[in-house]
mmCIF file of the N, C-alpha and C atoms, coordinates in Angstrom:
data_MODEL
# 
_entry.id   MODEL 
# 
loop_
_atom_site.group_PDB 
_atom_site.id 
_atom_site.type_symbol 
_atom_site.label_atom_id 
_atom_site.label_alt_id 
_atom_site.label_comp_id 
_atom_site.label_asym_id 
_atom_site.label_entity_id 
_atom_site.label_seq_id 
_atom_site.pdbx_PDB_ins_code 
_atom_site.Cartn_x 
_atom_site.Cartn_y 
_atom_site.Cartn_z 
_atom_site.occupancy 
_atom_site.B_iso_or_equiv 
_atom_site.pdbx_formal_charge 
_atom_site.auth_seq_id 
_atom_site.auth_comp_id 
_atom_site.auth_asym_id 
_atom_site.auth_atom_id 
_atom_site.pdbx_PDB_model_num 
ATOM 1   N N  . MET A 1 1  ? 5.235  -4.095 -5.173  1.00 0.00 ? 1  MET A N  1 
ATOM 2   C CA . MET A 1 1  ? 5.330  -3.000 -6.081  1.00 0.00 ? 1  MET A CA 1 
ATOM 3   C C  . MET A 1 1  ? 6.514  -3.195 -7.062  1.00 0.00 ? 1  MET A C  1 
ATOM 4   N N  . ARG A 1 2  ? 6.406  -2.780 -8.449  1.00 0.00 ? 2  ARG A N  1 
ATOM 5   C CA . ARG A 1 2  ? 7.624  -2.922 -9.319  1.00 0.00 ? 2  ARG A CA 1 
ATOM 6   C C  . ARG A 1 2  ? 7.900  -1.705 -9.784  1.00 0.00 ? 2  ARG A C  1 
ATOM 7   N N  . PRO A 1 3  ? 8.837  -0.857 -9.745  1.00 0.00 ? 3  PRO A N  1 
ATOM 8   C CA . PRO A 1 3  ? 9.000  0.363  -10.243 1.00 0.00 ? 3  PRO A CA 1 
ATOM 9   C C  . PRO A 1 3  ? 9.189  0.317  -11.869 1.00 0.00 ? 3  PRO A C  1 
ATOM 10  N N  . GLU A 1 4  ? 8.536  1.214  -12.498 1.00 0.00 ? 4  GLU A N  1 
ATOM 11  C CA . GLU A 1 4  ? 8.333  1.255  -13.917 1.00 0.00 ? 4  GLU A CA 1 
ATOM 12  C C  . GLU A 1 4  ? 8.976  2.467  -14.540 1.00 0.00 ? 4  GLU A C  1 
ATOM 13  N N  . LEU A 1 5  ? 9.051  3.594  -13.814 1.00 0.00 ? 5  LEU A N  1 
ATOM 14  C CA . LEU A 1 5  ? 9.130  4.860  -14.208 1.00 0.00 ? 5  LEU A CA 1 
ATOM 15  C C  . LEU A 1 5  ? 10.012 5.722  -13.236 1.00 0.00 ? 5  LEU A C  1 
ATOM 16  N N  . VAL A 1 6  ? 11.020 6.654  -13.783 1.00 0.00 ? 6  VAL A N  1 
ATOM 17  C CA . VAL A 1 6  ? 11.884 7.289  -12.890 1.00 0.00 ? 6  VAL A CA 1 
ATOM 18  C C  . VAL A 1 6  ? 11.412 8.695  -13.118 1.00 0.00 ? 6  VAL A C  1 
ATOM 19  N N  . ILE A 1 7  ? 11.011 9.619  -12.124 1.00 0.00 ? 7  ILE A N  1 
ATOM 20  C CA . ILE A 1 7  ? 10.861 10.894 -12.070 1.00 0.00 ? 7  ILE A CA 1 
ATOM 21  C C  . ILE A 1 7  ? 11.717 11.883 -11.390 1.00 0.00 ? 7  ILE A C  1 
ATOM 22  N N  . GLU A 1 8  ? 11.818 13.179 -11.831 1.00 0.00 ? 8  GLU A N  1 
ATOM 23  C CA . GLU A 1 8  ? 12.582 13.826 -11.142 1.00 0.00 ? 8  GLU A CA 1 
ATOM 24  C C  . GLU A 1 8  ? 11.721 14.925 -10.294 1.00 0.00 ? 8  GLU A C  1 
ATOM 25  N N  . VAL A 1 9  ? 12.017 14.932 -9.026  1.00 0.00 ? 9  VAL A N  1 
ATOM 26  C CA . VAL A 1 9  ? 11.300 15.759 -8.203  1.00 0.00 ? 9  VAL A CA 1 
ATOM 27  C C  . VAL A 1 9  ? 12.209 16.778 -7.328  1.00 0.00 ? 9  VAL A C  1 
ATOM 28  N N  . GLY A 1 10 ? 11.667 18.039 -7.114  1.00 0.00 ? 10 GLY A N  1 
ATOM 29  C CA . GLY A 1 10 ? 12.417 18.922 -6.270  1.00 0.00 ? 10 GLY A CA 1 
ATOM 30  C C  . GLY A 1 10 ? 11.796 19.238 -4.903  1.00 0.00 ? 10 GLY A C  1 
ATOM 31  N N  . VAL A 1 11 ? 12.636 19.336 -3.953  1.00 0.00 ? 11 VAL A N  1 
ATOM 32  C CA . VAL A 1 11 ? 12.320 19.602 -2.513  1.00 0.00 ? 11 VAL A CA 1 
ATOM 33  C C  . VAL A 1 11 ? 12.965 20.536 -1.830  1.00 0.00 ? 11 VAL A C  1 
ATOM 34  N N  . ASP A 1 12 ? 12.414 21.346 -0.903  1.00 0.00 ? 12 ASP A N  1 
ATOM 35  C CA . ASP A 1 12 ? 12.938 22.284 -0.251  1.00 0.00 ? 12 ASP A CA 1 
ATOM 36  C C  . ASP A 1 12 ? 13.616 21.495 0.938   1.00 0.00 ? 12 ASP A C  1 
ATOM 37  N N  . VAL A 1 13 ? 14.710 21.915 1.506   1.00 0.00 ? 13 VAL A N  1 
ATOM 38  C CA . VAL A 1 13 ? 15.289 21.409 2.598   1.00 0.00 ? 13 VAL A CA 1 
ATOM 39  C C  . VAL A 1 13 ? 14.865 21.730 3.855   1.00 0.00 ? 13 VAL A C  1 
ATOM 40  N N  . ALA A 1 14 ? 13.819 22.579 3.988   1.00 0.00 ? 14 ALA A N  1 
ATOM 41  C CA . ALA A 1 14 ? 13.401 23.043 5.204   1.00 0.00 ? 14 ALA A CA 1 
ATOM 42  C C  . ALA A 1 14 ? 12.596 21.994 5.946   1.00 0.00 ? 14 ALA A C  1 
ATOM 43  N N  . ARG A 1 15 ? 12.914 21.781 7.180   1.00 0.00 ? 15 ARG A N  1 
ATOM 44  C CA . ARG A 1 15 ? 12.290 20.930 8.076   1.00 0.00 ? 15 ARG A CA 1 
ATOM 45  C C  . ARG A 1 15 ? 11.635 21.534 9.254   1.00 0.00 ? 15 ARG A C  1 
ATOM 46  N N  . ASP A 1 16 ? 10.454 20.911 9.952   1.00 0.00 ? 16 ASP A N  1 
ATOM 47  C CA . ASP A 1 16 ? 10.046 21.236 11.032  1.00 0.00 ? 16 ASP A CA 1 
ATOM 48  C C  . ASP A 1 16 ? 10.741 20.705 12.351  1.00 0.00 ? 16 ASP A C  1 
ATOM 49  N N  . ALA A 1 17 ? 10.376 20.980 13.529  1.00 0.00 ? 17 ALA A N  1 
ATOM 50  C CA . ALA A 1 17 ? 10.899 20.730 14.714  1.00 0.00 ? 17 ALA A CA 1 
ATOM 51  C C  . ALA A 1 17 ? 10.913 19.021 14.921  1.00 0.00 ? 17 ALA A C  1 
ATOM 52  N N  . ALA A 1 18 ? 10.004 18.531 14.337  1.00 0.00 ? 18 ALA A N  1 
ATOM 53  C CA . ALA A 1 18 ? 9.990  16.899 14.358  1.00 0.00 ? 18 ALA A CA 1 
ATOM 54  C C  . ALA A 1 18 ? 10.604 16.301 13.207  1.00 0.00 ? 18 ALA A C  1 
ATOM 55  N N  . GLY A 1 19 ? 11.354 17.224 12.384  1.00 0.00 ? 19 GLY A N  1 
ATOM 56  C CA . GLY A 1 19 ? 12.146 16.608 11.114  1.00 0.00 ? 19 GLY A CA 1 
ATOM 57  C C  . GLY A 1 19 ? 11.228 16.220 9.948   1.00 0.00 ? 19 GLY A C  1 
ATOM 58  N N  . ARG A 1 20 ? 10.160 16.656 9.889   1.00 0.00 ? 20 ARG A N  1 
ATOM 59  C CA . ARG A 1 20 ? 9.137  16.464 8.603   1.00 0.00 ? 20 ARG A CA 1 
ATOM 60  C C  . ARG A 1 20 ? 9.625  17.655 7.812   1.00 0.00 ? 20 ARG A C  1 
ATOM 61  N N  . TRP A 1 21 ? 9.288  17.389 6.256   1.00 0.00 ? 21 TRP A N  1 
ATOM 62  C CA . TRP A 1 21 ? 9.500  18.327 5.327   1.00 0.00 ? 21 TRP A CA 1 
ATOM 63  C C  . TRP A 1 21 ? 8.472  19.310 5.709   1.00 0.00 ? 21 TRP A C  1 
ATOM 64  N N  . ARG A 1 22 ? 8.828  20.549 5.442   1.00 0.00 ? 22 ARG A N  1 
ATOM 65  C CA . ARG A 1 22 ? 7.821  21.756 5.618   1.00 0.00 ? 22 ARG A CA 1 
ATOM 66  C C  . ARG A 1 22 ? 6.995  21.896 4.348   1.00 0.00 ? 22 ARG A C  1 
ATOM 67  N N  . HIS A 1 23 ? 7.781  21.548 3.134   1.00 0.00 ? 23 HIS A N  1 
ATOM 68  C CA . HIS A 1 23 ? 6.842  21.836 1.903   1.00 0.00 ? 23 HIS A CA 1 
ATOM 69  C C  . HIS A 1 23 ? 6.831  20.633 1.067   1.00 0.00 ? 23 HIS A C  1 
ATOM 70  N N  . PRO A 1 24 ? 5.883  20.468 0.253   1.00 0.00 ? 24 PRO A N  1 
ATOM 71  C CA . PRO A 1 24 ? 5.601  19.195 -0.599  1.00 0.00 ? 24 PRO A CA 1 
ATOM 72  C C  . PRO A 1 24 ? 6.673  19.036 -1.589  1.00 0.00 ? 24 PRO A C  1 
ATOM 73  N N  . ALA A 1 25 ? 7.030  17.905 -1.977  1.00 0.00 ? 25 ALA A N  1 
ATOM 74  C CA . ALA A 1 25 ? 7.940  17.693 -3.223  1.00 0.00 ? 25 ALA A CA 1 
ATOM 75  C C  . ALA A 1 25 ? 7.100  18.031 -4.337  1.00 0.00 ? 25 ALA A C  1 
ATOM 76  N N  . ARG A 1 26 ? 7.856  18.481 -5.385  1.00 0.00 ? 26 ARG A N  1 
ATOM 77  C CA . ARG A 1 26 ? 7.243  18.981 -6.657  1.00 0.00 ? 26 ARG A CA 1 
ATOM 78  C C  . ARG A 1 26 ? 7.738  18.059 -7.824  1.00 0.00 ? 26 ARG A C  1 
ATOM 79  N N  . LEU A 1 27 ? 6.875  17.554 -8.602  1.00 0.00 ? 27 LEU A N  1 
ATOM 80  C CA . LEU A 1 27 ? 7.296  16.804 -9.843  1.00 0.00 ? 27 LEU A CA 1 
ATOM 81  C C  . LEU A 1 27 ? 7.873  17.765 -10.725 1.00 0.00 ? 27 LEU A C  1 
ATOM 82  N N  . HIS A 1 28 ? 8.816  17.307 -11.316 1.00 0.00 ? 28 HIS A N  1 
ATOM 83  C CA . HIS A 1 28 ? 9.685  18.236 -12.452 1.00 0.00 ? 28 HIS A CA 1 
ATOM 84  C C  . HIS A 1 28 ? 9.382  17.575 -13.773 1.00 0.00 ? 28 HIS A C  1 
ATOM 85  N N  . ARG A 1 29 ? 9.853  16.316 -13.810 1.00 0.00 ? 29 ARG A N  1 
ATOM 86  C CA . ARG A 1 29 ? 9.486  15.816 -15.215 1.00 0.00 ? 29 ARG A CA 1 
ATOM 87  C C  . ARG A 1 29 ? 9.791  14.114 -15.210 1.00 0.00 ? 29 ARG A C  1 
ATOM 88  N N  . ALA A 1 30 ? 9.366  13.510 -16.261 1.00 0.00 ? 30 ALA A N  1 
ATOM 89  C CA . ALA A 1 30 ? 9.592  11.981 -16.024 1.00 0.00 ? 30 ALA A CA 1 
ATOM 90  C C  . ALA A 1 30 ? 10.915 11.994 -16.838 1.00 0.00 ? 30 ALA A C  1 
ATOM 91  N N  . ARG A 1 31 ? 11.813 10.983 -16.361 1.00 0.00 ? 31 ARG A N  1 
ATOM 92  C CA . ARG A 1 31 ? 13.125 10.720 -16.723 1.00 0.00 ? 31 ARG A CA 1 
ATOM 93  C C  . ARG A 1 31 ? 13.344 9.677  -17.718 1.00 0.00 ? 31 ARG A C  1 
ATOM 94  N N  . THR A 1 32 ? 12.761 9.711  -18.950 1.00 0.00 ? 32 THR A N  1 
ATOM 95  C CA . THR A 1 32 ? 12.860 8.607  -20.011 1.00 0.00 ? 32 THR A CA 1 
ATOM 96  C C  . THR A 1 32 ? 14.023 8.101  -20.319 1.00 0.00 ? 32 THR A C  1 
ATOM 97  N N  . ASP A 1 33 ? 14.928 8.887  -19.903 1.00 0.00 ? 33 ASP A N  1 
ATOM 98  C CA . ASP A 1 33 ? 16.520 8.720  -20.411 1.00 0.00 ? 33 ASP A CA 1 
ATOM 99  C C  . ASP A 1 33 ? 17.076 7.499  -19.343 1.00 0.00 ? 33 ASP A C  1 
ATOM 100 N N  . LEU A 1 34 ? 16.384 7.422  -18.267 1.00 0.00 ? 34 LEU A N  1 
ATOM 101 C CA . LEU A 1 34 ? 16.872 6.585  -17.146 1.00 0.00 ? 34 LEU A CA 1 
ATOM 102 C C  . LEU A 1 34 ? 15.709 5.255  -16.994 1.00 0.00 ? 34 LEU A C  1 
ATOM 103 N N  . SER A 1 35 ? 16.456 4.158  -16.436 1.00 0.00 ? 35 SER A N  1 
ATOM 104 C CA . SER A 1 35 ? 15.480 3.092  -16.088 1.00 0.00 ? 35 SER A CA 1 
ATOM 105 C C  . SER A 1 35 ? 15.506 2.840  -14.565 1.00 0.00 ? 35 SER A C  1 
ATOM 106 N N  . PRO A 1 36 ? 14.709 2.172  -13.835 1.00 0.00 ? 36 PRO A N  1 
ATOM 107 C CA . PRO A 1 36 ? 14.812 2.040  -12.314 1.00 0.00 ? 36 PRO A CA 1 
ATOM 108 C C  . PRO A 1 36 ? 16.015 1.421  -11.823 1.00 0.00 ? 36 PRO A C  1 
ATOM 109 N N  . THR A 1 37 ? 16.636 0.674  -12.662 1.00 0.00 ? 37 THR A N  1 
ATOM 110 C CA . THR A 1 37 ? 17.897 -0.118 -12.416 1.00 0.00 ? 37 THR A CA 1 
ATOM 111 C C  . THR A 1 37 ? 19.215 1.007  -12.361 1.00 0.00 ? 37 THR A C  1 
ATOM 112 N N  . ASP A 1 38 ? 18.815 1.934  -12.987 1.00 0.00 ? 38 ASP A N  1 
ATOM 113 C CA . ASP A 1 38 ? 20.021 3.109  -13.095 1.00 0.00 ? 38 ASP A CA 1 
ATOM 114 C C  . ASP A 1 38 ? 20.076 3.926  -11.719 1.00 0.00 ? 38 ASP A C  1 
ATOM 115 N N  . VAL A 1 39 ? 18.894 3.778  -11.040 1.00 0.00 ? 39 VAL A N  1 
ATOM 116 C CA . VAL A 1 39 ? 18.829 4.669  -9.855  1.00 0.00 ? 39 VAL A CA 1 
ATOM 117 C C  . VAL A 1 39 ? 19.319 3.966  -8.531  1.00 0.00 ? 39 VAL A C  1 
ATOM 118 N N  . PRO A 1 40 ? 20.044 4.527  -7.670  1.00 0.00 ? 40 PRO A N  1 
ATOM 119 C CA . PRO A 1 40 ? 20.389 3.846  -6.460  1.00 0.00 ? 40 PRO A CA 1 
ATOM 120 C C  . PRO A 1 40 ? 19.178 3.864  -5.636  1.00 0.00 ? 40 PRO A C  1 
ATOM 121 N N  . LEU A 1 41 ? 19.362 2.625  -4.591  1.00 0.00 ? 41 LEU A N  1 
ATOM 122 C CA . LEU A 1 41 ? 18.296 2.422  -3.715  1.00 0.00 ? 41 LEU A CA 1 
ATOM 123 C C  . LEU A 1 41 ? 18.251 3.496  -2.577  1.00 0.00 ? 41 LEU A C  1 
ATOM 124 N N  . LEU A 1 42 ? 17.201 4.017  -2.143  1.00 0.00 ? 42 LEU A N  1 
ATOM 125 C CA . LEU A 1 42 ? 16.811 5.026  -1.158  1.00 0.00 ? 42 LEU A CA 1 
ATOM 126 C C  . LEU A 1 42 ? 17.163 4.327  0.085   1.00 0.00 ? 42 LEU A C  1 
ATOM 127 N N  . THR A 1 43 ? 18.129 5.339  1.046   1.00 0.00 ? 43 THR A N  1 
ATOM 128 C CA . THR A 1 43 ? 18.660 4.726  2.247   1.00 0.00 ? 43 THR A CA 1 
ATOM 129 C C  . THR A 1 43 ? 17.908 5.667  3.253   1.00 0.00 ? 43 THR A C  1 
ATOM 130 N N  . SER A 1 44 ? 18.093 5.294  4.460   1.00 0.00 ? 44 SER A N  1 
ATOM 131 C CA . SER A 1 44 ? 17.238 6.011  5.390   1.00 0.00 ? 44 SER A CA 1 
ATOM 132 C C  . SER A 1 44 ? 17.912 7.493  5.540   1.00 0.00 ? 44 SER A C  1 
ATOM 133 N N  . PRO A 1 45 ? 16.892 8.421  5.608   1.00 0.00 ? 45 PRO A N  1 
ATOM 134 C CA . PRO A 1 45 ? 17.379 9.793  5.675   1.00 0.00 ? 45 PRO A CA 1 
ATOM 135 C C  . PRO A 1 45 ? 18.023 10.228 6.906   1.00 0.00 ? 45 PRO A C  1 
ATOM 136 N N  . SER A 1 46 ? 18.866 11.181 6.755   1.00 0.00 ? 46 SER A N  1 
ATOM 137 C CA . SER A 1 46 ? 19.726 11.637 8.083   1.00 0.00 ? 46 SER A CA 1 
ATOM 138 C C  . SER A 1 46 ? 18.774 12.453 8.698   1.00 0.00 ? 46 SER A C  1 
ATOM 139 N N  . PRO A 1 47 ? 19.112 12.487 10.021  1.00 0.00 ? 47 PRO A N  1 
ATOM 140 C CA . PRO A 1 47 ? 18.287 13.697 10.759  1.00 0.00 ? 47 PRO A CA 1 
ATOM 141 C C  . PRO A 1 47 ? 18.450 14.852 10.517  1.00 0.00 ? 47 PRO A C  1 
# 
């Protein structure tokens, strides 16, 4: 996979007992002002 587009998403911080997100992420907008190289790499989520 080769990233070609940066998007902005919104997430709720609520998690269930297993640590899964309780609500889906929502697409806000495409970030045409950014390239994939401008965005830091995702690291492991904190528990």
